Every structure is written in C-alpha cells, then in structure tokens.
N, C-alpha and C positions, 0 to 999 in steps of 0.2 A: 155447233152449229158449223156446216160448211163456208169457210168465207169465201166472199166474193175474190175470186181470179180471172186472171187473162190470159188466154193462150196465146203464143209467140208464134206466128209463123216461121218456115227454115229458115229466112234474114230474119228475123226479129225488129224488121223495119214496122208494119204496120201494124195499129189494131181495132177491132173491129168497138167501135162505142160507140153509143145509145144508137143503131141504126134504123129505129126506129121512133118514133117522137113519144115518146112518155113512156118506151120499155126499159126496165130496170129491172130485167129478172137474171142474177145470176147464171145462169144455165144456154142464156140467151147469148150470151156477151163471152163465149168459150170462142170463137172460132177467130184465126187470126184472116187477113184479110191479102191474098194474094195477086191474080189478075183480073177478076171481074166484080165489078160494081153491083149494086144491088139492081139495078135494073135490068143488066146479062143475067143477073141469076134469075130475076123473075122471066126472062124468056126464055130460059133453058127449064126452068123449072114447073113453070104452066102456071106460077101462083100470082095470085093479087096480090100484094102485102098491105093487106088492111085488115090482119089479123093475127093472132099470139101462131094459132095451126102454121099459116100460110108462111109466116116468118122464120117457122123451125124449119118448115121444108125446103125453104129457099135457101138458111142455113145450110140444112145437113148437104144440099147437092152441093154449094160452093166448100164442104168439107171433104166429101167425095171428090170435088175437083182436084183440090190441095192434094188429096192422096196420091192421086195418079200424077199428078205434075212434080208432086215430088221422087216418087218411083222411079220416072223417066228421068229423071237429074241425079240421079243417086249414081256414081261412081264405085264400085268396088276397088277400085285400087287407088284412090285417091284419099292419105290417111290424113284425119285429123291437128292441130297442132300437139308438138308434146313440146315439156318445159324444160326447166333445169332444179333440182334440188331446192337451189334458194328460193323458186318461185314460188313451194308450196303455200297455201295458206292455213296458217293455225291462231286459230283452231278452227280447225275443217269443221264448215257451218253441217246442219242435218234436218230432219225434219220429220213428222211420221214414227217417232219411238217411244212406247208408251210404259218403261219398263223395263228392266232388266230379267225380271221373275215372270215376267208374260210371257216374253219374247224368247230367251237362249232357251234354247233345247241342249239337252244331254250331250257331249260331243260322242258319247259311248253308244248311247240310245238311236242317232240320230239316222236315217235313212237318205236318203234322196230318191225318190218312186221318179222314174223313166215308164215313159207311154206312147202310143198310138205309133207313127209309124218309123218305128226301129228291132234292130233283129233281135237287140238285147235288153231286155226288158227286167233284169234282176236291179232290185233294188244299190245304191251305190253309198258306200260311208266314205266320213270324211276323211281317214285313214287314205283310201283307195283315191279321192280326188287327189289330197295331198302327195299322192306317189305318181303322177302323172304328170306331165314333163311342165314347169309352171314356166310365167316368164309377168313380168310386169311395165306398166308405163304411169308415166307421169303426163293426165293429161285435165282438160276443163270442164266442169260438171255445171250447165246451165241450167237451173230450176227457172218453172215456166211464171214463176211468183216474182220473178226479177233478178234476183241473186243469181252468183255464180262466181265457182270458188275454182283452185287446182288444188290436187290431191294425186296419190302414187296409190295407187291398185295392183296387187298381185295375183296371181290365179292360173287358170288353163283356159288359155286361148278359146274361144266357142266353138270353133269349126272342128278343133282337133278334139274335144268331147264329143259333138256329133259324130266325128267319125268312129270313136272311141266304142259308141251305140251300139253303129249302125242305124244311125239315122236314114231315111232316103231324105239326100240333097234336093231330087227334084221337087221335095211338097214344096206346098205356098208357105206356111208358116209356123213358126214356133210357140209356142204357149206355156205362159207359167202359173205357178200357183204357189200363193206364198201364207206362211203359218197366222200370218195376221189376218187371214182372209182379201186381201189383197190380188188381183189376177190381171194381167195382161200378155198381147203376143205383139211379133215381131214378122218380118220380113224376112224369108230364108237370104235372100243378097247379105242384106246385116248382120245377121248369126252369122254368113260366112266371113265376114268382113275381117278384113288381121287384126284389128284394136278390138273387137269386139269378144270379153271376157266373161268368162267366171269363176269369179272373184276372190278368194280367201281370206286375202291381207289388206290392209291397208298402212302403209306408210311399215312395210315391212314385220309389223306383227299381226297377227289374229285378228282379224275385221272384231271392232268392236261391237256391240248390240245395236247402239247406235247407226249405227255405218250398214247394217246388214246381216250381220254373223244368222247362220253360220254360213251364207254365198249370199253377194249380189250379181246380178250383170250388169257388167258396167260398157257403157256404146258411148266414145266421145260423140258419136254420127248424132245422138237422140238425145230433146231434150229429157229433163230428170227423172219426170213420171215414167218412160218408156223406161227405167235402170228398175226393176225390181228388185224387193230386199226382204228376206228370211225365204229363201224360195224352198220351196219344198217336195215341188212337181216339174218337170220339164216333161210336155210332149208336142210331135214333131203331128199335124195336120192340112188337110186341104181347104179344110174350113175353117174359115178366120172368126177364132175364140174370142176377140173383141177386147175388151179391158174394162177396168172397175170406173177410170176417170172418161172413156172412150165412151162407154155405152150411157155416158151422162152428157155428152158432146164434145169431147177435147176431141180435137183430131188426129187420125188413128193410126197416120205415117211418124209424124211426131220426131220430125227431123231433117237434114240436108241429104 
C-alpha cells in the first residue's frame, strides 16, 4: 500500500494539512502551499470548496500555479551547494529498491533507448556512456518523505549528453522511462543546468543497484522523486509527459 506522504514545496516551508474538515485522503494532501490561500484558490478556480471534486480542482490550480512560479524563479546559473567528502552521509539511504535480481540488467546487453526530438536515435551502451567526458559532484539529495543526505555522484553532464544525441534544446521537456515502470519528466532549463548529471557512479564506484544502476538522473535542484533511477529510455518532447507521482497529484516542477 502506498504510504501517506507530504510533498514539500520549493522552499520546504509549509505543508498543506487538513485543507478541508474531515479530509484525510493522501492524494489530497500532497500539495505544498506557496503564496495562495484556499480562498484565493477558490476565486481563481471558480470552485466552491464544498466537496472532494471541488477541493481536487482547487488544489490542482494551486499546483499548476506553483509550477509556474518555480519555473519563473529558476536561475540556470545558480548552483546548488556542494560539500566536501568528509561530509558524505554514510550509509547513504535509499528507497524504491526491490532486489538486485529484479532491477539489475546485464551491462553487456543493456541499451539506453533515445527517442523524440533528437537527431541521433541510436541506442547507447554503458561502455559508450562511460567513454564520454565524466564529472562528479557532492550534493544534497532531499526526499519528499522528509529526509536528506549528502552523496557523491559521477557521470556525464546531462547537457553534454543532450548535445551528443543532437537533442533539440529548444524543446520544452525531457522524459524518462525506467526499468521498474517508473517515469517522470523535467523542463529543458533544468536538463541544461550544469549540475544535472546522468550518473553512472556513486562514491567513485559503479552505481549500486539500490541507488539506480545502470544510471540515475541526479539533480540537486529537484526533490528526490524527480531524480529517476534505472533509466531505460530518454526522450525529448514538446508535450509534457507527466510522471508517476506527478500524475497522482505531486507538484510537477518539484524543485527550486
């Protein structure tokens, strides 16, 4: 059963709790409060907050508003804080790991599928990805469940990967499909951010299955659920592909 979770907004300051008397449905309590009250949302949405459907519509308006505000505030030149190796969280926590046999594909047989608005749609091998210029960063991972941890991630700068496949960087979105049927998507400015990495290693070792082998997208500017693991396909599009949690009510932008 899906655990009750709370989604934290870009500043992680306020949480919507019990927005309506008697409301105790997890999917209705996943929206971070930013600048609008329920009264303001009611006016914007034209909803009378008298039943579940009207509350749902109001909260969706608030979530879309949050997405727009966060995208307006996003500075592609602003870097997330970085840390020293002495500050690494040990052991680094993880979630959504279902067992190595279920998740770990063979490195010899693995192919990364590329599709959408790109010039080169040929599949990529792990060897090919490791042959590309590599970089690393020590940044903080912030989980929507309330914990955070500092880890060292290494791999290909994602904007270089997009250049390598001839992606249309004027497109709006990049989407991800994963081995465990997870999916999500991000905006192109975040995809082009210098700290957005297609990670292949953790702590200078091959990425462990529990952290996302064979590859994980690592974005310190986004909350954890926006950082997909076990990636099998990357595609570029002008149609918002949504995401597994986002389609259930989580804020789509999910970052700062």
